[in-house]
PyMOL Python script that loads the backbone (N, CA, C, O; Angstrom):
from pymol import cmd

cmd.read_pdbstr("""\
ATOM      1  N   MET A   1     101.122 267.123   1.223  1.00  0.00           N
ATOM      2  CA  MET A   1      99.783 267.674   1.316  1.00  0.00           C
ATOM      3  C   MET A   1      98.839 266.544   1.726  1.00  0.00           C
ATOM      4  O   MET A   1      98.851 265.465   1.132  1.00  0.00           O
ATOM      5  N   VAL A   2      98.045 266.798   2.719  1.00  0.00           N
ATOM      6  CA  VAL A   2      97.074 265.817   3.201  1.00  0.00           C
ATOM      7  C   VAL A   2      95.686 266.399   3.006  1.00  0.00           C
ATOM      8  O   VAL A   2      95.413 267.526   3.418  1.00  0.00           O
ATOM      9  N   GLU A   3      94.814 265.627   2.379  1.00  0.00           N
ATOM     10  CA  GLU A   3      93.420 266.034   2.171  1.00  0.00           C
ATOM     11  C   GLU A   3      92.507 264.943   2.710  1.00  0.00           C
ATOM     12  O   GLU A   3      92.943 263.810   2.913  1.00  0.00           O
ATOM     13  N   ARG A   4      91.269 265.273   2.938  1.00  0.00           N
ATOM     14  CA  ARG A   4      90.282 264.306   3.432  1.00  0.00           C
ATOM     15  C   ARG A   4      89.190 264.098   2.377  1.00  0.00           C
ATOM     16  O   ARG A   4      88.943 264.957   1.531  1.00  0.00           O
ATOM     17  N   LEU A   5      88.552 262.943   2.456  1.00  0.00           N
ATOM     18  CA  LEU A   5      87.413 262.665   1.600  1.00  0.00           C
ATOM     19  C   LEU A   5      86.167 263.266   2.230  1.00  0.00           C
ATOM     20  O   LEU A   5      86.044 263.319   3.454  1.00  0.00           O
ATOM     21  N   VAL A   6      85.245 263.718   1.389  1.00  0.00           N
ATOM     22  CA  VAL A   6      84.001 264.344   1.838  1.00  0.00           C
ATOM     23  C   VAL A   6      82.841 263.482   1.366  1.00  0.00           C
ATOM     24  O   VAL A   6      82.816 263.071   0.206  1.00  0.00           O
ATOM     25  N   LYS A   7      81.881 263.201   2.236  1.00  0.00           N
ATOM     26  CA  LYS A   7      80.695 262.417   1.878  1.00  0.00           C
ATOM     27  C   LYS A   7      79.843 263.224   0.911  1.00  0.00           C
ATOM     28  O   LYS A   7      79.545 264.391   1.164  1.00  0.00           O
ATOM     29  N   SER A   8      79.449 262.599  -0.203  1.00  0.00           N
ATOM     30  CA  SER A   8      78.616 263.245  -1.218  1.00  0.00           C
ATOM     31  C   SER A   8      77.587 262.228  -1.689  1.00  0.00           C
ATOM     32  O   SER A   8      77.843 261.465  -2.620  1.00  0.00           O
ATOM     33  N   GLY A   9      76.420 262.218  -1.043  1.00  0.00           N
ATOM     34  CA  GLY A   9      75.414 261.207  -1.363  1.00  0.00           C
ATOM     35  C   GLY A   9      75.930 259.841  -0.951  1.00  0.00           C
ATOM     36  O   GLY A   9      76.300 259.638   0.206  1.00  0.00           O
ATOM     37  N   GLU A  10      75.959 258.896  -1.893  1.00  0.00           N
ATOM     38  CA  GLU A  10      76.455 257.548  -1.632  1.00  0.00           C
ATOM     39  C   GLU A  10      77.959 257.442  -1.873  1.00  0.00           C
ATOM     40  O   GLU A  10      78.552 256.393  -1.617  1.00  0.00           O
ATOM     41  N   SER A  11      78.581 258.511  -2.362  1.00  0.00           N
ATOM     42  CA  SER A  11      79.997 258.485  -2.734  1.00  0.00           C
ATOM     43  C   SER A  11      80.844 259.308  -1.776  1.00  0.00           C
ATOM     44  O   SER A  11      80.337 260.038  -0.924  1.00  0.00           O
ATOM     45  N   LEU A  12      82.144 259.164  -1.946  1.00  0.00           N
ATOM     46  CA  LEU A  12      83.106 260.021  -1.258  1.00  0.00           C
ATOM     47  C   LEU A  12      83.781 260.874  -2.321  1.00  0.00           C
ATOM     48  O   LEU A  12      84.061 260.396  -3.420  1.00  0.00           O
ATOM     49  N   THR A  13      84.040 262.125  -2.001  1.00  0.00           N
ATOM     50  CA  THR A  13      84.608 263.083  -2.944  1.00  0.00           C
ATOM     51  C   THR A  13      85.952 263.568  -2.427  1.00  0.00           C
ATOM     52  O   THR A  13      86.101 263.882  -1.246  1.00  0.00           O
ATOM     53  N   LEU A  14      86.935 263.625  -3.334  1.00  0.00           N
ATOM     54  CA  LEU A  14      88.219 264.226  -3.005  1.00  0.00           C
ATOM     55  C   LEU A  14      88.208 265.631  -3.576  1.00  0.00           C
ATOM     56  O   LEU A  14      88.104 265.812  -4.789  1.00  0.00           O
ATOM     57  N   VAL A  15      88.313 266.618  -2.712  1.00  0.00           N
ATOM     58  CA  VAL A  15      88.289 268.012  -3.141  1.00  0.00           C
ATOM     59  C   VAL A  15      89.728 268.462  -3.349  1.00  0.00           C
ATOM     60  O   VAL A  15      90.547 268.397  -2.433  1.00  0.00           O
ATOM     61  N   LEU A  16      90.031 268.919  -4.563  1.00  0.00           N
ATOM     62  CA  LEU A  16      91.376 269.390  -4.877  1.00  0.00           C
ATOM     63  C   LEU A  16      91.480 270.877  -4.592  1.00  0.00           C
ATOM     64  O   LEU A  16      90.626 271.652  -5.023  1.00  0.00           O
ATOM     65  N   PRO A  17      92.515 271.284  -3.875  1.00  0.00           N
ATOM     66  CA  PRO A  17      92.702 272.709  -3.594  1.00  0.00           C
ATOM     67  C   PRO A  17      92.919 273.489  -4.902  1.00  0.00           C
ATOM     68  O   PRO A  17      93.494 272.953  -5.849  1.00  0.00           O
ATOM     69  N   PRO A  18      92.466 274.738  -4.960  1.00  0.00           N
ATOM     70  CA  PRO A  18      92.627 275.546  -6.171  1.00  0.00           C
ATOM     71  C   PRO A  18      94.064 275.611  -6.677  1.00  0.00           C
ATOM     72  O   PRO A  18      94.283 275.638  -7.888  1.00  0.00           O
ATOM     73  N   ALA A  19      95.037 275.638  -5.789  1.00  0.00           N
ATOM     74  CA  ALA A  19      96.441 275.705  -6.215  1.00  0.00           C
ATOM     75  C   ALA A  19      96.838 274.457  -6.998  1.00  0.00           C
ATOM     76  O   ALA A  19      97.604 274.548  -7.957  1.00  0.00           O
ATOM     77  N   VAL A  20      96.329 273.300  -6.602  1.00  0.00           N
ATOM     78  CA  VAL A  20      96.623 272.048  -7.308  1.00  0.00           C
ATOM     79  C   VAL A  20      95.953 272.055  -8.672  1.00  0.00           C
ATOM     80  O   VAL A  20      96.570 271.701  -9.677  1.00  0.00           O
ATOM     81  N   VAL A  21      94.690 272.459  -8.707  1.00  0.00           N
ATOM     82  CA  VAL A  21      93.939 272.519  -9.964  1.00  0.00           C
ATOM     83  C   VAL A  21      94.648 273.444 -10.954  1.00  0.00           C
ATOM     84  O   VAL A  21      94.810 273.100 -12.125  1.00  0.00           O
ATOM     85  N   GLU A  22      95.060 274.597 -10.489  1.00  0.00           N
ATOM     86  CA  GLU A  22      95.731 275.568 -11.354  1.00  0.00           C
ATOM     87  C   GLU A  22      97.088 275.048 -11.817  1.00  0.00           C
ATOM     88  O   GLU A  22      97.425 275.164 -12.995  1.00  0.00           O
ATOM     89  N   ALA A  23      97.860 274.484 -10.910  1.00  0.00           N
ATOM     90  CA  ALA A  23      99.200 273.993 -11.251  1.00  0.00           C
ATOM     91  C   ALA A  23      99.154 272.895 -12.305  1.00  0.00           C
ATOM     92  O   ALA A  23     100.057 272.790 -13.135  1.00  0.00           O
ATOM     93  N   LEU A  24      98.096 272.069 -12.277  1.00  0.00           N
ATOM     94  CA  LEU A  24      97.971 270.965 -13.226  1.00  0.00           C
ATOM     95  C   LEU A  24      97.155 271.325 -14.459  1.00  0.00           C
ATOM     96  O   LEU A  24      97.034 270.516 -15.378  1.00  0.00           O
ATOM     97  N   GLY A  25      96.593 272.532 -14.489  1.00  0.00           N
ATOM     98  CA  GLY A  25      95.794 272.954 -15.638  1.00  0.00           C
ATOM     99  C   GLY A  25      94.502 272.168 -15.776  1.00  0.00           C
ATOM    100  O   GLY A  25      94.065 271.880 -16.890  1.00  0.00           O
ATOM    101  N   LEU A  26      93.889 271.821 -14.655  1.00  0.00           N
ATOM    102  CA  LEU A  26      92.646 271.040 -14.670  1.00  0.00           C
ATOM    103  C   LEU A  26      91.442 271.966 -14.630  1.00  0.00           C
ATOM    104  O   LEU A  26      91.543 273.117 -14.205  1.00  0.00           O
ATOM    105  N   ASP A  27      90.305 271.454 -15.077  1.00  0.00           N
ATOM    106  CA  ASP A  27      89.032 272.129 -14.884  1.00  0.00           C
ATOM    107  C   ASP A  27      87.957 271.062 -14.720  1.00  0.00           C
ATOM    108  O   ASP A  27      88.261 269.869 -14.721  1.00  0.00           O
ATOM    109  N   GLU A  28      86.708 271.482 -14.580  1.00  0.00           N
ATOM    110  CA  GLU A  28      85.634 270.509 -14.316  1.00  0.00           C
ATOM    111  C   GLU A  28      85.371 269.567 -15.484  1.00  0.00           C
ATOM    112  O   GLU A  28      84.630 268.596 -15.331  1.00  0.00           O
ATOM    113  N   HIS A  29      85.963 269.834 -16.648  1.00  0.00           N
ATOM    114  CA  HIS A  29      85.765 268.985 -17.819  1.00  0.00           C
ATOM    115  C   HIS A  29      86.936 268.043 -18.077  1.00  0.00           C
ATOM    116  O   HIS A  29      86.889 267.251 -19.018  1.00  0.00           O
ATOM    117  N   THR A  30      87.982 268.115 -17.262  1.00  0.00           N
ATOM    118  CA  THR A  30      89.160 267.280 -17.470  1.00  0.00           C
ATOM    119  C   THR A  30      88.873 265.849 -17.020  1.00  0.00           C
ATOM    120  O   THR A  30      88.595 265.617 -15.844  1.00  0.00           O
ATOM    121  N   PRO A  31      88.938 264.881 -17.950  1.00  0.00           N
ATOM    122  CA  PRO A  31      88.770 263.484 -17.522  1.00  0.00           C
ATOM    123  C   PRO A  31      90.020 263.038 -16.764  1.00  0.00           C
ATOM    124  O   PRO A  31      91.144 263.356 -17.153  1.00  0.00           O
ATOM    125  N   LEU A  32      89.807 262.303 -15.684  1.00  0.00           N
ATOM    126  CA  LEU A  32      90.923 261.844 -14.858  1.00  0.00           C
ATOM    127  C   LEU A  32      90.993 260.327 -14.855  1.00  0.00           C
ATOM    128  O   LEU A  32      89.966 259.648 -14.822  1.00  0.00           O
ATOM    129  N   ARG A  33      92.205 259.803 -14.890  1.00  0.00           N
ATOM    130  CA  ARG A  33      92.439 258.353 -14.820  1.00  0.00           C
ATOM    131  C   ARG A  33      92.881 258.025 -13.394  1.00  0.00           C
ATOM    132  O   ARG A  33      93.794 258.652 -12.857  1.00  0.00           O
ATOM    133  N   LEU A  34      92.222 257.034 -12.790  1.00  0.00           N
ATOM    134  CA  LEU A  34      92.576 256.574 -11.448  1.00  0.00           C
ATOM    135  C   LEU A  34      93.274 255.229 -11.569  1.00  0.00           C
ATOM    136  O   LEU A  34      92.758 254.312 -12.208  1.00  0.00           O
ATOM    137  N   GLU A  35      94.443 255.109 -10.957  1.00  0.00           N
ATOM    138  CA  GLU A  35      95.184 253.850 -10.973  1.00  0.00           C
ATOM    139  C   GLU A  35      95.515 253.468  -9.541  1.00  0.00           C
ATOM    140  O   GLU A  35      95.949 254.300  -8.745  1.00  0.00           O
ATOM    141  N   ILE A  36      95.303 252.196  -9.225  1.00  0.00           N
ATOM    142  CA  ILE A  36      95.569 251.691  -7.892  1.00  0.00           C
ATOM    143  C   ILE A  36      96.732 250.717  -7.957  1.00  0.00           C
ATOM    144  O   ILE A  36      96.734 249.789  -8.766  1.00  0.00           O
ATOM    145  N   ASP A  37      97.725 250.937  -7.095  1.00  0.00           N
ATOM    146  CA  ASP A  37      98.886 250.050  -7.000  1.00  0.00           C
ATOM    147  C   ASP A  37      99.092 249.761  -5.516  1.00  0.00           C
ATOM    148  O   ASP A  37      99.722 250.538  -4.799  1.00  0.00           O
ATOM    149  N   GLY A  38      98.552 248.634  -5.073  1.00  0.00           N
ATOM    150  CA  GLY A  38      98.601 248.326  -3.646  1.00  0.00           C
ATOM    151  C   GLY A  38      97.782 249.338  -2.867  1.00  0.00           C
ATOM    152  O   GLY A  38      96.570 249.433  -3.065  1.00  0.00           O
ATOM    153  N   GLN A  39      98.417 250.093  -1.989  1.00  0.00           N
ATOM    154  CA  GLN A  39      97.743 251.117  -1.195  1.00  0.00           C
ATOM    155  C   GLN A  39      97.939 252.510  -1.779  1.00  0.00           C
ATOM    156  O   GLN A  39      97.642 253.504  -1.117  1.00  0.00           O
ATOM    157  N   ARG A  40      98.433 252.596  -3.007  1.00  0.00           N
ATOM    158  CA  ARG A  40      98.708 253.895  -3.636  1.00  0.00           C
ATOM    159  C   ARG A  40      97.665 254.187  -4.717  1.00  0.00           C
ATOM    160  O   ARG A  40      97.384 253.340  -5.564  1.00  0.00           O
ATOM    161  N   LEU A  41      97.102 255.382  -4.680  1.00  0.00           N
ATOM    162  CA  LEU A  41      96.159 255.861  -5.691  1.00  0.00           C
ATOM    163  C   LEU A  41      96.855 256.969  -6.477  1.00  0.00           C
ATOM    164  O   LEU A  41      97.322 257.953  -5.904  1.00  0.00           O
ATOM    165  N   THR A  42      96.917 256.794  -7.801  1.00  0.00           N
ATOM    166  CA  THR A  42      97.504 257.808  -8.670  1.00  0.00           C
ATOM    167  C   THR A  42      96.409 258.386  -9.535  1.00  0.00           C
ATOM    168  O   THR A  42      95.645 257.639 -10.147  1.00  0.00           O
ATOM    169  N   ILE A  43      96.318 259.713  -9.598  1.00  0.00           N
ATOM    170  CA  ILE A  43      95.313 260.405 -10.403  1.00  0.00           C
ATOM    171  C   ILE A  43      96.054 261.217 -11.457  1.00  0.00           C
ATOM    172  O   ILE A  43      96.879 262.068 -11.124  1.00  0.00           O
ATOM    173  N   THR A  44      95.759 260.953 -12.736  1.00  0.00           N
ATOM    174  CA  THR A  44      96.390 261.690 -13.831  1.00  0.00           C
ATOM    175  C   THR A  44      95.323 262.093 -14.851  1.00  0.00           C
ATOM    176  O   THR A  44      94.297 261.422 -14.965  1.00  0.00           O
ATOM    177  N   PRO A  45      95.553 263.176 -15.590  1.00  0.00           N
ATOM    178  CA  PRO A  45      94.619 263.531 -16.660  1.00  0.00           C
ATOM    179  C   PRO A  45      94.539 262.385 -17.669  1.00  0.00           C
ATOM    180  O   PRO A  45      95.571 261.911 -18.141  1.00  0.00           O
ATOM    181  N   ALA A  46      93.338 261.938 -18.002  1.00  0.00           N
ATOM    182  CA  ALA A  46      93.150 260.789 -18.886  1.00  0.00           C
ATOM    183  C   ALA A  46      93.489 261.104 -20.327  1.00  0.00           C
ATOM    184  O   ALA A  46      93.830 260.200 -21.091  1.00  0.00           O
ATOM    185  N   ASN A  47      93.402 262.364 -20.717  1.00  0.00           N
ATOM    186  CA  ASN A  47      93.654 262.725 -22.106  1.00  0.00           C
ATOM    187  C   ASN A  47      95.093 263.154 -22.337  1.00  0.00           C
ATOM    188  O   ASN A  47      95.407 263.713 -23.389  1.00  0.00           O
ATOM    189  N   GLY A  48      95.972 262.905 -21.377  1.00  0.00           N
ATOM    190  CA  GLY A  48      97.364 263.275 -21.531  1.00  0.00           C
ATOM    191  C   GLY A  48      97.613 264.758 -21.359  1.00  0.00           C
ATOM    192  O   GLY A  48      98.706 265.234 -21.664  1.00  0.00           O
ATOM    193  N   SER A  49      96.624 265.505 -20.879  1.00  0.00           N
ATOM    194  CA  SER A  49      96.796 266.954 -20.756  1.00  0.00           C
ATOM    195  C   SER A  49      97.580 267.290 -19.510  1.00  0.00           C
ATOM    196  O   SER A  49      97.036 267.802 -18.531  1.00  0.00           O
ATOM    197  N   GLN A  50      98.873 266.994 -19.559  1.00  0.00           N
ATOM    198  CA  GLN A  50      99.763 267.354 -18.470  1.00  0.00           C
ATOM    199  C   GLN A  50     100.528 268.585 -18.874  1.00  0.00           C
ATOM    200  O   GLN A  50     100.213 269.204 -19.890  1.00  0.00           O
ATOM    201  N   ALA A  51     101.512 268.948 -18.112  1.00  0.00           N
ATOM    202  CA  ALA A  51     102.268 270.169 -18.392  1.00  0.00           C
ATOM    203  C   ALA A  51     102.707 270.201 -19.838  1.00  0.00           C
ATOM    204  O   ALA A  51     103.251 269.223 -20.352  1.00  0.00           O
ATOM    205  N   GLY A  52     102.473 271.316 -20.490  1.00  0.00           N
ATOM    206  CA  GLY A  52     102.866 271.468 -21.875  1.00  0.00           C
ATOM    207  C   GLY A  52     101.711 271.269 -22.842  1.00  0.00           C
ATOM    208  O   GLY A  52     101.794 271.709 -23.988  1.00  0.00           O
ATOM    209  N   ASN A  53     100.650 270.628 -22.419  1.00  0.00           N
ATOM    210  CA  ASN A  53      99.484 270.438 -23.281  1.00  0.00           C
ATOM    211  C   ASN A  53      98.409 271.438 -22.882  1.00  0.00           C
ATOM    212  O   ASN A  53      98.413 271.953 -21.764  1.00  0.00           O
ATOM    213  N   SER A  54      97.491 271.710 -23.798  1.00  0.00           N
ATOM    214  CA  SER A  54      96.479 272.724 -23.562  1.00  0.00           C
ATOM    215  C   SER A  54      95.203 272.130 -22.981  1.00  0.00           C
ATOM    216  O   SER A  54      94.804 271.018 -23.329  1.00  0.00           O
ATOM    217  N   SER A  55      94.571 272.886 -22.092  1.00  0.00           N
ATOM    218  CA  SER A  55      93.279 272.493 -21.565  1.00  0.00           C
ATOM    219  C   SER A  55      92.197 272.942 -22.551  1.00  0.00           C
ATOM    220  O   SER A  55      92.472 273.706 -23.476  1.00  0.00           O
ATOM    221  N   ALA A  56      90.977 272.468 -22.348  1.00  0.00           N
ATOM    222  CA  ALA A  56      89.871 272.832 -23.228  1.00  0.00           C
ATOM    223  C   ALA A  56      89.648 274.338 -23.248  1.00  0.00           C
ATOM    224  O   ALA A  56      89.350 274.902 -24.301  1.00  0.00           O
ATOM    225  N   SER A  57      89.787 274.998 -22.098  1.00  0.00           N
ATOM    226  CA  SER A  57      89.571 276.447 -22.060  1.00  0.00           C
ATOM    227  C   SER A  57      90.671 277.194 -22.820  1.00  0.00           C
ATOM    228  O   SER A  57      90.403 278.220 -23.445  1.00  0.00           O
ATOM    229  N   GLU A  58      91.898 276.688 -22.770  1.00  0.00           N
ATOM    230  CA  GLU A  58      92.990 277.308 -23.526  1.00  0.00           C
ATOM    231  C   GLU A  58      92.786 277.144 -25.026  1.00  0.00           C
ATOM    232  O   GLU A  58      93.073 278.057 -25.800  1.00  0.00           O
ATOM    233  N   ILE A  59      92.292 275.984 -25.433  1.00  0.00           N
ATOM    234  CA  ILE A  59      92.023 275.738 -26.846  1.00  0.00           C
ATOM    235  C   ILE A  59      90.904 276.649 -27.334  1.00  0.00           C
ATOM    236  O   ILE A  59      90.992 277.212 -28.425  1.00  0.00           O
ATOM    237  N   ALA A  60      89.851 276.795 -26.531  1.00  0.00           N
ATOM    238  CA  ALA A  60      88.742 277.675 -26.906  1.00  0.00           C
ATOM    239  C   ALA A  60      89.217 279.116 -27.032  1.00  0.00           C
ATOM    240  O   ALA A  60      88.802 279.830 -27.945  1.00  0.00           O
ATOM    241  N   ALA A  61      90.083 279.546 -26.123  1.00  0.00           N
ATOM    242  CA  ALA A  61      90.609 280.912 -26.181  1.00  0.00           C
ATOM    243  C   ALA A  61      91.462 281.107 -27.435  1.00  0.00           C
ATOM    244  O   ALA A  61      91.386 282.155 -28.076  1.00  0.00           O
ATOM    245  N   ALA A  62      92.264 280.119 -27.784  1.00  0.00           N
ATOM    246  CA  ALA A  62      93.096 280.210 -28.982  1.00  0.00           C
ATOM    247  C   ALA A  62      92.232 280.250 -30.241  1.00  0.00           C
ATOM    248  O   ALA A  62      92.541 280.984 -31.180  1.00  0.00           O
ATOM    249  N   ALA A  63      91.151 279.464 -30.268  1.00  0.00           N
ATOM    250  CA  ALA A  63      90.246 279.466 -31.424  1.00  0.00           C
ATOM    251  C   ALA A  63      89.578 280.825 -31.573  1.00  0.00           C
ATOM    252  O   ALA A  63      89.442 281.332 -32.687  1.00  0.00           O
ATOM    253  N   GLU A  64      89.165 281.413 -30.467  1.00  0.00           N
ATOM    254  CA  GLU A  64      88.532 282.735 -30.506  1.00  0.00           C
ATOM    255  C   GLU A  64      89.517 283.793 -30.999  1.00  0.00           C
ATOM    256  O   GLU A  64      89.157 284.650 -31.806  1.00  0.00           O
ATOM    257  N   LYS A  65      90.735 283.737 -30.524  1.00  0.00           N
ATOM    258  CA  LYS A  65      91.767 284.689 -30.954  1.00  0.00           C
ATOM    259  C   LYS A  65      92.033 284.540 -32.450  1.00  0.00           C
ATOM    260  O   LYS A  65      92.182 285.533 -33.163  1.00  0.00           O
ATOM    261  N   SER A  66      92.093 283.297 -32.918  1.00  0.00           N
ATOM    262  CA  SER A  66      92.305 283.032 -34.340  1.00  0.00           C
ATOM    263  C   SER A  66      91.148 283.570 -35.177  1.00  0.00           C
ATOM    264  O   SER A  66      91.353 284.157 -36.239  1.00  0.00           O
ATOM    265  N   HIS A  67      89.933 283.361 -34.683  1.00  0.00           N
ATOM    266  CA  HIS A  67      88.759 283.845 -35.413  1.00  0.00           C
ATOM    267  C   HIS A  67      88.783 285.371 -35.516  1.00  0.00           C
ATOM    268  O   HIS A  67      88.482 285.927 -36.572  1.00  0.00           O
ATOM    269  N   GLN A  68      89.135 286.038 -34.436  1.00  0.00           N
ATOM    270  CA  GLN A  68      89.197 287.497 -34.466  1.00  0.00           C
ATOM    271  C   GLN A  68      90.280 287.981 -35.429  1.00  0.00           C
ATOM    272  O   GLN A  68      90.069 288.926 -36.189  1.00  0.00           O
ATOM    273  N   ARG A  69      91.421 287.335 -35.389  1.00  0.00           N
ATOM    274  CA  ARG A  69      92.552 287.774 -36.214  1.00  0.00           C
ATOM    275  C   ARG A  69      92.333 287.481 -37.698  1.00  0.00           C
ATOM    276  O   ARG A  69      92.702 288.294 -38.546  1.00  0.00           O
ATOM    277  N   TYR A  70      91.746 286.348 -38.019  1.00  0.00           N
ATOM    278  CA  TYR A  70      91.625 285.913 -39.416  1.00  0.00           C
ATOM    279  C   TYR A  70      90.180 285.860 -39.909  1.00  0.00           C
ATOM    280  O   TYR A  70      89.868 285.091 -40.818  1.00  0.00           O
ATOM    281  N   ALA A  71      89.306 286.659 -39.326  1.00  0.00           N
ATOM    282  CA  ALA A  71      87.882 286.621 -39.678  1.00  0.00           C
ATOM    283  C   ALA A  71      87.670 286.828 -41.179  1.00  0.00           C
ATOM    284  O   ALA A  71      86.883 286.107 -41.793  1.00  0.00           O
ATOM    285  N   GLU A  72      88.350 287.787 -41.767  1.00  0.00           N
ATOM    286  CA  GLU A  72      88.180 288.049 -43.206  1.00  0.00           C
ATOM    287  C   GLU A  72      88.640 286.857 -44.037  1.00  0.00           C
ATOM    288  O   GLU A  72      87.965 286.479 -44.994  1.00  0.00           O
ATOM    289  N   ALA A  73      89.747 286.275 -43.696  1.00  0.00           N
ATOM    290  CA  ALA A  73      90.252 285.120 -44.449  1.00  0.00           C
ATOM    291  C   ALA A  73      89.270 283.957 -44.333  1.00  0.00           C
ATOM    292  O   ALA A  73      88.991 283.281 -45.323  1.00  0.00           O
ATOM    293  N   TYR A  74      88.745 283.720 -43.129  1.00  0.00           N
ATOM    294  CA  TYR A  74      87.782 282.629 -42.948  1.00  0.00           C
ATOM    295  C   TYR A  74      86.520 282.894 -43.763  1.00  0.00           C
ATOM    296  O   TYR A  74      85.942 281.970 -44.335  1.00  0.00           O
ATOM    297  N   LYS A  75      86.095 284.147 -43.816  1.00  0.00           N
ATOM    298  CA  LYS A  75      84.898 284.507 -44.577  1.00  0.00           C
ATOM    299  C   LYS A  75      85.116 284.213 -46.062  1.00  0.00           C
ATOM    300  O   LYS A  75      84.248 283.641 -46.721  1.00  0.00           O
ATOM    301  N   ARG A  76      86.293 284.612 -46.591  1.00  0.00           N
ATOM    302  CA  ARG A  76      86.582 284.350 -47.999  1.00  0.00           C
ATOM    303  C   ARG A  76      86.687 282.850 -48.294  1.00  0.00           C
ATOM    304  O   ARG A  76      86.233 282.388 -49.341  1.00  0.00           O
ATOM    305  N   LEU A  77      87.268 282.114 -47.396  1.00  0.00           N
ATOM    306  CA  LEU A  77      87.372 280.661 -47.574  1.00  0.00           C
ATOM    307  C   LEU A  77      85.999 279.992 -47.594  1.00  0.00           C
ATOM    308  O   LEU A  77      85.796 278.997 -48.289  1.00  0.00           O
ATOM    309  N   ALA A  78      85.070 280.539 -46.834  1.00  0.00           N
ATOM    310  CA  ALA A  78      83.734 279.952 -46.755  1.00  0.00           C
ATOM    311  C   ALA A  78      82.903 280.193 -48.008  1.00  0.00           C
ATOM    312  O   ALA A  78      81.920 279.492 -48.250  1.00  0.00           O
ATOM    313  N   GLU A  79      83.296 281.184 -48.804  1.00  0.00           N
ATOM    314  CA  GLU A  79      82.517 281.529 -50.002  1.00  0.00           C
ATOM    315  C   GLU A  79      82.759 280.548 -51.132  1.00  0.00           C
ATOM    316  O   GLU A  79      82.181 280.694 -52.209  1.00  0.00           O
TER     317      GLU A  79
END
""", "prot")
cmd.dss("prot")
cmd.show_as("cartoon", "prot")
cmd.util.cbc("prot")
cmd.orient("prot")
């Protein structure tokens, strides 16, 4: 896959295709680590959120599902 950099103000931006974003489970809140090795640039999720780990949106969805399922238990615990 070959992509180009896009001028954005004083910076250059690498636009990731939606298929790549989806395959890696990334979103606009995912911190990315950039590593340079000679002429090679490696981009990885900085928080270790690679395959098998949950993204922030997945965690929020799981919390909401838990709240709906156990609302009564949470209410009693809060008392």
